[in-house]
C-alpha positions as a printed Julia matrix, in Angstrom:
623×3 Matrix{Float64}:
  -4.24  -46.78   77.27
  -5.71  -44.6    80.01
  -6.76  -40.94   80.06
  -3.24  -39.75   80.79
  -1.9   -41.84   77.92
  -4.56  -40.46   75.58
  -3.57  -36.9    76.5
   0.11  -37.7    76.03
  -0.73  -39.11   72.61
  -2.56  -35.91   71.72
   0.36  -33.82   72.93
   2.74  -35.82   70.77
   0.68  -34.9    67.71
   1.24  -31.22   68.44
   5.03  -31.38   68.64
   5.78  -29.68   65.34
   4.58  -26.62   63.49
   1.24  -27.38   61.9
   0.48  -24.02   60.28
   3.51  -22.84   58.27
   1.48  -21.37   55.39
  -0.2   -17.98   55.52
  -3.59  -19.36   54.55
  -6.86  -18.15   56.0
  -6.73  -17.28   59.71
  -3.27  -18.83   60.08
  -2.28  -16.45   62.89
  -5.35  -17.48   64.9
  -4.63  -21.13   64.18
  -1.05  -20.8    65.44
  -2.23  -19.02   68.55
  -4.83  -21.71   69.23
  -2.15  -24.38   68.79
   0.19  -22.59   71.17
  -2.53  -22.22   73.76
  -3.59  -25.85   73.53
  -0.05  -27.18   73.85
   0.55  -24.73   76.68
  -2.47  -25.9    78.63
  -1.56  -29.53   78.06
   2.01  -28.93   79.27
   1.23  -26.5    82.06
  -1.98  -27.9    83.45
  -3.71  -30.99   82.07
  -0.75  -33.39   82.0
   0.85  -32.26   85.3
  -2.5   -32.2    87.07
  -3.51  -35.67   85.86
  -0.16  -37.05   86.98
  -0.73  -35.65   90.46
  -4.42  -34.95   90.88
  -4.14  -34.47   94.67
  -1.2   -32.07   94.46
  -1.48  -28.55   95.98
  -4.04  -26.26   94.37
  -2.82  -23.32   92.29
  -4.86  -20.13   92.44
  -3.83  -17.48   89.91
  -4.56  -13.85   90.73
  -5.25  -12.18   87.38
  -6.81   -9.04   86.06
  -6.36   -5.75   84.24
  -3.65   -3.15   84.57
  -3.9    -1.21   87.83
  -6.53   -3.51   89.33
  -4.42   -3.94   92.47
  -3.45   -7.6    92.07
  -0.03   -7.32   93.64
  -1.35   -5.18   96.49
  -4.08   -7.75   97.11
  -1.57  -10.64   97.17
   0.67   -8.78   99.62
  -2.32   -8.0   101.8
  -3.59  -11.58  101.78
  -0.25  -13.06  102.88
   0.65  -10.15  105.16
   4.06   -9.61  103.57
   5.59   -7.67  100.69
   6.07  -10.62   98.36
   4.89   -8.94   95.14
   5.94   -5.57   93.74
   3.07   -3.06   93.42
   3.65    0.43   92.0
   2.34    3.27   89.86
   4.25    2.36   86.71
   2.56    0.14   84.11
   3.11   -2.69   83.65
   4.15   -3.37   87.24
   4.15   -7.18   87.39
   6.95   -8.13   85.03
   8.0   -11.33   86.79
   5.19  -13.59   88.05
   5.42  -14.29   91.76
   4.29  -17.62   93.2
   3.6   -17.57   96.92
   3.6   -21.0    98.55
   3.58  -22.42  102.03
   6.88  -23.82  103.32
   5.35  -27.31  103.17
   4.65  -26.98   99.44
   7.85  -25.23   98.39
   9.64  -28.33   97.11
   6.62  -29.29   95.01
   6.4   -25.94   93.27
  10.16  -25.53   92.88
  10.16  -28.7    90.79
   8.82  -28.94   87.25
   5.44  -30.21   88.39
   3.55  -27.02   87.48
   4.42  -24.69   84.59
   7.42  -26.81   83.58
   8.37  -24.39   80.82
   9.22  -21.63   83.3
  12.46  -21.75   85.21
  12.35  -21.14   88.97
  14.06  -18.29   90.74
  14.02  -16.65   94.16
  15.01  -13.27   92.73
  13.6   -11.25   89.83
  15.11  -13.04   86.85
  13.3   -12.2    83.61
  11.48  -15.14   82.07
  11.46  -17.05   85.35
   8.81  -17.89   87.91
   9.71  -16.22   91.2
   8.89  -18.51   94.12
   8.37  -17.02   97.59
   7.4   -18.9   100.76
   4.94  -17.54  103.31
   3.88  -19.19  106.52
   0.57  -17.32  106.36
  -0.57  -19.63  103.57
  -1.78  -23.02  104.58
  -0.35  -26.13  102.94
  -2.23  -27.23   99.86
  -2.81  -23.81   98.28
  -0.51  -21.42   96.39
  -1.17  -17.9    95.07
   0.34  -16.75   91.77
   0.47  -13.02   90.99
   0.18  -12.88   87.17
   1.03  -10.05   84.74
  -1.75   -7.82   83.41
  -4.11   -9.41   80.91
  -4.23   -6.11   78.98
  -0.56   -5.18   79.3
   0.94   -3.05   76.54
   3.77   -5.6    76.49
   2.78   -8.54   74.31
   4.94  -11.01   76.22
   3.2   -10.04   79.46
  -0.26  -10.59   77.97
   0.78  -13.96   76.61
   2.3   -14.97   79.94
  -0.82  -13.89   81.79
  -2.92  -16.06   79.48
  -0.54  -18.98   79.97
  -0.68  -18.7    83.76
  -4.46  -18.45   83.86
  -4.71  -21.51   81.63
  -2.54  -23.41   84.14
  -4.66  -22.46   87.15
  -6.94  -24.68   89.18
  -8.71  -21.56   90.41
  -8.94  -18.01   89.12
  -9.03  -15.19   91.63
  -9.92  -12.52   89.11
  -9.47   -8.87   90.13
 -11.26   -5.91   88.56
 -12.12   -2.42   89.75
 -15.15   -0.22   90.15
 -13.84    1.9    87.29
 -13.18   -0.97   84.85
 -15.48   -3.82   85.81
 -17.48   -3.41   82.57
 -14.47   -3.4    80.19
 -14.57   -6.01   77.47
 -11.11   -7.5    77.96
 -11.8    -8.87   81.48
 -15.14  -10.24   80.31
 -13.52  -12.11   77.45
 -11.47  -13.94   80.07
 -14.45  -14.51   82.31
 -16.47  -15.97   79.45
 -13.55  -18.28   78.73
 -13.7   -19.45   82.34
 -17.41  -20.07   81.92
 -16.94  -22.09   78.73
 -14.33  -24.29   80.4
 -16.04  -24.46   83.78
 -12.9   -23.1    85.41
 -13.31  -22.57   89.14
 -13.63  -18.81   89.55
 -13.94  -16.15   92.21
 -14.17  -12.43   91.41
 -12.73   -9.56   93.44
 -14.23   -6.11   92.85
 -11.45   -3.86   94.1
 -11.1    -0.16   94.88
 -14.82    0.55   95.21
 -15.69    3.99   96.65
 -17.87    3.71   99.74
 -20.85    5.36   98.07
 -20.58    3.03   95.06
 -20.31   -0.31   96.85
 -23.98   -1.19   96.59
 -24.83    0.04   93.05
 -21.59   -1.2    91.47
 -21.81   -4.58   93.17
 -25.43   -4.93   92.09
 -24.56   -4.01   88.49
 -21.65   -6.43   88.42
 -23.9    -9.21   89.67
 -26.3    -8.37   86.82
 -23.48   -8.65   84.29
 -22.42  -11.98   85.75
 -25.94  -13.32   85.23
 -26.11  -11.95   81.68
 -22.83  -13.62   80.8
 -23.79  -16.99   82.23
 -21.66  -16.61   85.34
 -24.39  -16.36   87.95
 -23.27  -18.18   91.07
 -19.72  -16.87   90.81
 -18.27  -15.98   94.2
 -17.92  -12.19   94.41
 -15.82  -10.27   96.94
 -15.99   -6.51   97.22
 -13.02   -4.56   98.57
 -13.82   -0.89   99.4
 -11.41    1.82   98.4
  -8.92    2.68  101.1
  -6.52    5.58  101.49
  -3.03    4.08  101.55
   0.11    5.97  102.59
   1.95    4.73   99.46
   1.47    2.58   96.42
   3.48   -0.17   98.09
   1.37   -0.2   101.25
  -0.89   -3.14  102.06
  -4.65   -2.99  102.48
  -6.07   -3.0   106.0
  -6.51   -6.57  107.18
 -10.23   -6.16  107.78
 -10.88   -5.29  104.12
  -9.39   -8.54  102.85
 -10.43  -10.7   105.8
 -13.3   -12.41  103.91
 -10.97  -13.42  101.09
  -8.26  -14.56  103.52
 -10.76  -16.62  105.48
 -12.11  -18.22  102.34
  -8.65  -19.13  101.08
  -7.67  -20.51  104.49
 -10.76  -22.7   104.6
 -10.06  -23.92  101.09
  -6.46  -24.77  101.97
  -7.57  -26.67  105.04
 -10.25  -28.72  103.32
  -8.75  -31.4   101.08
 -12.16  -32.46   99.81
 -13.03  -28.94   98.66
  -9.64  -28.54   97.0
 -10.23  -31.79   95.18
 -13.59  -30.56   93.95
 -12.02  -27.34   92.64
  -9.37  -29.33   90.81
 -11.85  -31.76   89.29
 -14.21  -28.99   88.22
 -11.48  -27.11   86.37
  -9.88  -30.28   85.04
 -13.21  -31.54   83.73
 -13.9   -28.26   81.95
 -10.45  -28.23   80.34
 -10.89  -31.81   79.13
 -14.34  -31.1    77.74
 -13.02  -28.1    75.82
 -10.73  -30.43   73.87
 -13.79  -31.92   72.19
 -14.18  -28.68   70.23
 -10.69  -27.22   70.2
  -8.85  -30.2    68.75
 -11.23  -30.85   65.81
 -11.03  -27.15   64.94
  -7.26  -27.44   64.86
  -7.59  -30.54   62.7
  -9.8   -28.6    60.27
  -7.15  -25.88   60.14
  -4.47  -28.5    59.4
  -6.66  -29.8    56.58
  -6.8   -26.27   55.22
  -3.01  -26.09   55.37
  -2.71  -29.42   53.57
  -4.96  -28.12   50.81
  -2.59  -25.18   50.49
   0.42  -27.48   50.2
  -1.41  -29.58   47.63
  -2.16  -26.45   45.64
   1.48  -25.32   45.67
   2.65  -28.77   44.72
   0.09  -28.86   41.91
   1.47  -25.6    40.53
   4.94  -27.12   40.35
   3.8   -30.4    38.84
   1.73  -28.5    36.27
   4.65  -26.24   35.39
   7.05  -29.14   34.91
   4.47  -31.18   33.03
   4.3   -28.16   30.76
   8.1   -28.25   30.52
   7.95  -31.85   29.37
   5.26  -30.9    26.86
   7.58  -28.15   25.58
  10.3   -30.74   25.12
   7.87  -33.04   23.29
   6.96  -30.2    20.98
  10.65  -29.5    20.41
  11.12  -33.1    19.3
   8.19  -32.87   16.88
   8.51  -29.41   15.38
  11.85  -29.9    13.68
  13.5   -27.07   15.61
  16.22  -29.42   16.78
  17.35  -29.79   13.17
  18.17  -26.11   12.93
  21.52  -24.61   13.71
  24.5   -26.84   14.24
  22.76  -30.11   13.36
  21.57  -28.62   10.08
  25.02  -27.22    9.35
  26.73  -30.55    9.92
  24.22  -32.24    7.62
  24.75  -29.61    4.97
  28.48  -30.18    5.13
  27.82  -33.45    3.45
  24.74  -33.16    1.24
  24.67  -29.45    0.39
  21.39  -27.61   -0.19
  20.16  -29.18   -3.45
  16.84  -30.8    -4.11
  17.24  -33.67   -1.68
  14.03  -35.42   -2.58
  14.88  -35.47   -6.32
  18.3   -36.83   -5.55
  16.75  -39.43   -3.32
  14.47  -40.57   -6.14
  17.05  -40.66   -8.95
  20.32  -41.49   -7.27
  19.52  -43.47   -4.14
  22.47  -45.76   -4.68
  24.85  -42.82   -5.0
  23.46  -41.16   -1.86
  23.67  -44.42    0.02
  27.33  -44.68   -0.86
  27.89  -41.08    0.26
  26.02  -41.67    3.52
  27.89  -44.88    4.16
  31.16  -43.05    3.68
  29.98  -40.32    5.97
  29.23  -42.74    8.78
  32.14  -45.12    8.32
  34.87  -42.57    8.77
  35.21  -40.83    5.39
  33.13  -37.88    6.78
  32.92  -36.25   10.21
  30.14  -38.35   11.8
  31.29  -37.31   15.28
  30.46  -33.7    14.48
  26.86  -34.58   13.71
  26.56  -36.64   16.88
  28.02  -33.8    18.98
  25.74  -31.27   17.34
  22.74  -33.47   18.0
  23.77  -33.87   21.65
  24.18  -30.13   22.05
  20.79  -29.46   20.45
  18.99  -31.86   22.77
  20.72  -30.35   25.82
  19.62  -26.88   24.75
  16.07  -28.11   24.32
  16.13  -29.61   27.85
  17.47  -26.44   29.43
  14.85  -24.34   27.68
  12.05  -26.58   28.92
  13.44  -26.57   32.49
  13.92  -22.79   32.5
  10.34  -22.21   31.42
   9.01  -24.63   34.05
  11.04  -22.99   36.84
   9.84  -19.54   35.88
   6.21  -20.66   35.75
   6.51  -22.39   39.13
   7.93  -19.31   40.82
   5.31  -17.05   39.26
   2.56  -19.46   40.28
   3.75  -19.57   43.89
   3.99  -15.8    44.02
   0.26  -15.55   43.34
  -0.99  -18.65   45.21
  -2.2   -18.76   48.84
   0.76  -19.57   51.06
   3.27  -19.33   48.22
   4.77  -15.9    49.0
   5.55  -17.05   52.53
   7.47  -20.08   51.27
   9.4   -17.9    48.83
  10.18  -15.42   51.59
  11.65  -18.21   53.71
  14.4   -18.89   51.18
  15.38  -15.22   50.79
  15.52  -12.96   47.77
  18.77  -14.31   46.33
  17.82  -17.98   46.51
  14.31  -17.19   45.28
  15.8   -15.59   42.16
  17.89  -18.72   41.59
  14.8   -20.82   42.09
  13.25  -19.22   39.01
  16.06  -20.58   36.83
  17.45  -24.05   36.25
  19.88  -25.43   38.8
  23.57  -24.76   38.05
  24.39  -28.41   37.39
  21.52  -29.11   35.02
  23.78  -28.76   31.98
  26.08  -31.48   33.27
  23.19  -33.78   34.15
  21.49  -33.13   30.81
  24.69  -33.91   28.93
  25.03  -37.2    30.81
  21.39  -38.04   30.08
  21.77  -37.38   26.36
  24.95  -39.41   26.15
  23.17  -42.21   27.97
  20.34  -41.98   25.45
  22.77  -42.12   22.52
  24.35  -45.25   23.98
  20.89  -46.73   24.39
  20.13  -46.04   20.72
  23.38  -47.7    19.66
  22.46  -50.71   21.79
  19.1   -50.87   20.02
  20.88  -50.9    16.67
  23.34  -53.58   17.81
  20.53  -55.75   19.09
  18.49  -55.32   15.91
  21.59  -55.78   13.76
  22.29  -59.11   15.4
  19.49  -60.61   13.31
  20.93  -62.54   10.36
  18.74  -60.74    7.88
  20.15  -57.33    8.8
  23.75  -58.14    9.66
  25.06  -57.61    6.14
  22.96  -54.54    5.46
  23.99  -52.77    8.66
  27.63  -53.49    7.96
  27.61  -50.94    5.12
  26.75  -48.16    7.59
  28.26  -49.44   10.8
  26.53  -49.36   14.19
  27.43  -45.71   14.76
  26.13  -44.67   11.38
  22.84  -46.55   11.71
  22.51  -45.27   15.27
  22.85  -41.68   14.15
  20.27  -42.22   11.44
  17.91  -43.56   14.1
  18.59  -40.53   16.33
  17.72  -38.23   13.45
  14.55  -40.21   12.75
  13.35  -39.43   16.28
  12.98  -35.79   15.21
  10.98  -36.57   12.06
   8.54  -33.63   11.84
   9.27  -30.33   10.13
   6.77  -28.1    11.92
   8.18  -24.7    12.79
  10.7   -24.55    9.96
  10.31  -22.3     6.94
  11.71  -21.83    3.46
  14.83  -23.76    2.51
  15.02  -25.17    6.07
  11.93  -27.28    5.41
  13.48  -28.97    2.44
  16.84  -29.56    4.06
  15.69  -30.53    7.55
  12.77  -32.46    6.18
  15.06  -34.2     3.77
  17.36  -35.04    6.63
  14.68  -36.89    8.55
  13.09  -38.47    5.46
  16.43  -39.64    4.14
  17.4   -41.15    7.46
  14.0   -42.86    7.59
  14.42  -44.33    4.06
  17.91  -45.57    4.71
  16.87  -47.17    8.01
  13.97  -48.87    6.3
  16.36  -50.25    3.73
  18.44  -51.74    6.53
  15.85  -52.9     9.06
  12.49  -52.87    7.31
   9.46  -50.6     7.76
   7.98  -52.12   10.91
  11.33  -52.45   12.67
  12.14  -48.8    11.99
   8.82  -47.68   13.42
   9.38  -49.78   16.54
  12.97  -48.62   16.98
  12.0   -44.97   16.54
   9.23  -45.19   19.15
  11.53  -46.93   21.63
  14.27  -44.36   21.1
  11.87  -41.46   21.45
  10.27  -42.92   24.61
  13.65  -43.52   26.21
  14.77  -39.95   25.57
  11.49  -38.6    26.88
  11.77  -40.66   30.08
  15.3   -39.41   30.72
  14.12  -35.84   30.27
  11.13  -36.47   32.54
  13.5   -37.64   35.28
  15.65  -34.54   34.84
  12.62  -32.25   35.07
  11.36  -34.16   38.11
  14.7   -33.53   39.78
  14.41  -29.85   38.91
  10.89  -29.74   40.35
  12.32  -31.27   43.5
  13.96  -27.93   44.29
  10.47  -26.55   44.83
   8.85  -29.55   46.47
  11.77  -29.89   48.9
  10.9   -26.45   50.26
   7.39  -27.72   50.93
   8.57  -30.96   52.53
  10.75  -29.04   54.97
   7.75  -27.36   56.6
   4.75  -29.47   55.62
   2.86  -31.18   58.47
   3.2   -34.97   58.52
   0.9   -36.86   56.21
  -2.39  -37.61   57.92
  -1.76  -35.04   60.67
  -5.37  -33.82   60.64
  -6.81  -37.33   60.91
  -4.3   -38.17   63.64
  -5.46  -35.16   65.64
  -9.09  -36.18   65.29
  -8.24  -39.72   66.35
  -6.29  -38.42   69.36
  -9.26  -36.26   70.38
 -11.55  -39.26   70.05
  -9.22  -41.27   72.26
  -9.35  -38.57   74.93
 -13.13  -38.55   74.71
 -13.26  -42.34   74.99
 -11.23  -42.24   78.22
 -12.94  -39.13   79.58
 -15.09  -41.23   81.93
 -11.98  -42.27   83.84
 -12.04  -38.87   85.5
 -14.9   -38.52   88.01
 -17.85  -36.61   86.63
 -17.74  -32.86   86.89
 -18.66  -32.01   90.49
 -21.36  -29.64   91.5
 -20.21  -26.05   92.04
 -18.32  -25.7    95.29
 -20.15  -24.3    98.27
 -17.66  -22.04  100.0
 -20.16  -20.34  102.29
 -21.33  -16.81  102.69
 -18.93  -13.89  102.79
 -18.15  -11.95  105.92
 -20.45   -9.28  107.28
 -20.14   -5.51  106.76
 -21.07   -5.8   103.1
 -17.6    -6.99  102.13
 -17.77  -10.14  100.06
 -21.26   -9.77   98.72
 -22.45  -12.05   95.97
 -23.78  -15.49   95.43
 -22.72  -18.18   97.83
 -23.27  -21.11   95.53
 -19.61  -21.72   94.85
 -16.4   -20.77   93.23
 -16.96  -22.09   89.78
 -20.56  -21.34   88.97
 -22.65  -23.66   86.87
 -20.94  -25.29   83.93
 -21.97  -24.46   80.42
 -23.56  -27.34   78.57
 -21.21  -27.14   75.62
 -17.72  -25.94   75.09
 -18.68  -23.38   72.47
 -16.87  -22.34   69.39
 -13.14  -21.9    69.42
 -13.63  -18.14   69.44
 -15.33  -18.45   72.81
 -13.53  -21.46   74.18
  -9.98  -20.9    72.97
  -7.67  -19.09   75.29
  -6.66  -16.04   73.33
  -8.64  -16.66   70.15
  -9.12  -13.02   69.36
  -9.42   -9.68   71.06
 -12.66  -10.42   72.83
 -13.23  -14.13   72.69
 -10.63  -15.8    74.87
  -7.59  -15.62   77.03
  -4.67  -13.93   75.38
  -6.65  -11.91   72.85
  -5.76   -8.35   72.05
  -7.22   -5.39   73.91
 -10.68   -4.53   72.63
 -11.3    -0.95   71.67
 -14.87   -1.0    72.79
 -15.92   -1.37   76.38
 -18.73   -3.21   78.02
 -19.38   -6.94   78.35
């Protein structure tokens, strides 16, 4: 794998949404992800694939700074659309030399933007100009502080795709915070940068230029190339600046276009800074993905806890004797009445055994008891599932990230989510019938022993099976009054009769096996019900190990970083022209590189109102 392959591997890890939950600074995390993928797609990958391709200089700045007028003046033609209305630049205009037109019309740079020669919205307007030398293109970007969000985002995207920033500000707004947030971003990423101080009144040229140079030093941008364009009276907003006012900038751009070595240094300086920024930006994204995963784990834990509680409710329902109320109790009473069951058991066991045998061998309605038992178990399952669903929905409503997941499904489906699924009754009925068949199979298997064959014959497999089913619900907790005697007698009598058939130890073993089988079937049903919740998480959850994969991808990029030549020294573009126009340091376009890449707030394009490209407009002014 080489550096390009490492970057492609990193890009692949960013292909899906990584921050679906509203947890912590999720909006900032999404913005950082969008900016990183954008810079990979628009700049890093295309530039590495063609490192000697023409250089892209983006002309950016605040509203009303005169960017479009400057571009028109530099190329000597009305290629951009200046005006008094704000925002003016709605469609970015890319001015290229005829020799470079085919390159820029292809998807080599900014592949996500379609190309157009007109003013199609959402497209990149490409215009050719013979005044530009081959090897350099100028892109007139929307305002970085536009009132239109899409324009601000597009401006940030274009600046992130630039080899060189030609940043325009004015004498009236050079100290505003928004431009400085962009400039600091350029510093953190060692982006090649030149600054144009536009519309400077004649009497303010010297003091304003001097103050701007001071601010550049204070913000770590000393050495940045600074051009000063005096204010000029123009006949209309669409008029171009006098050629002599922009001559220093034109000469500098012409020299840059003509010098392949200098263009290469600009590209490598900006490319190196963008690569170095990944060392901080990607691990921060990975940390944010880890935070998202913790949120998913928390939501999943709420569901698992709720449905574990549902299973516990079912367990309690098996133990507390409540299942022997209602229809099951009535069917039992049909046969034995409400007398003193224990006294009868002690004095007339033989008589009761005969009655029970008759009951289960066809001389009494055994099917009614089995049906009643089936219905009771189904009701118990539905009650447990309903409670678990309600607790899950309530838990999500209060948990970080949960309300957003609920909102995704809509109010109607969310209300359904808080109840059991419509087909649970059918599935529960099938599960209970399956359990009853399992119990009968247990009895058949146990009855196959020679010692029990004769004894079980007096009850039949169905009769003995029903006795075993009743023995599963052996406790009487929760019942009161006469119910205790009757329901308790039911379970005790079934236990005694089973012991007479199979023996004490066998009955205990059979009862445990029957109870465990029923519990497992109910657990599966509740797990399926919980799946309605967990499926919603799986639909949007980042892939398992996404955070570690991002860190590994960043490490791979770092390991191959040396394949790109070391960051060059700042470019020496020479002194500006005379007449005081183009004052500033002559050390180079990019200025000295910062040692580190800084925090994401400083290094991320658009990570907040004041800390990176694409942030919102700051209310306060001043760098």
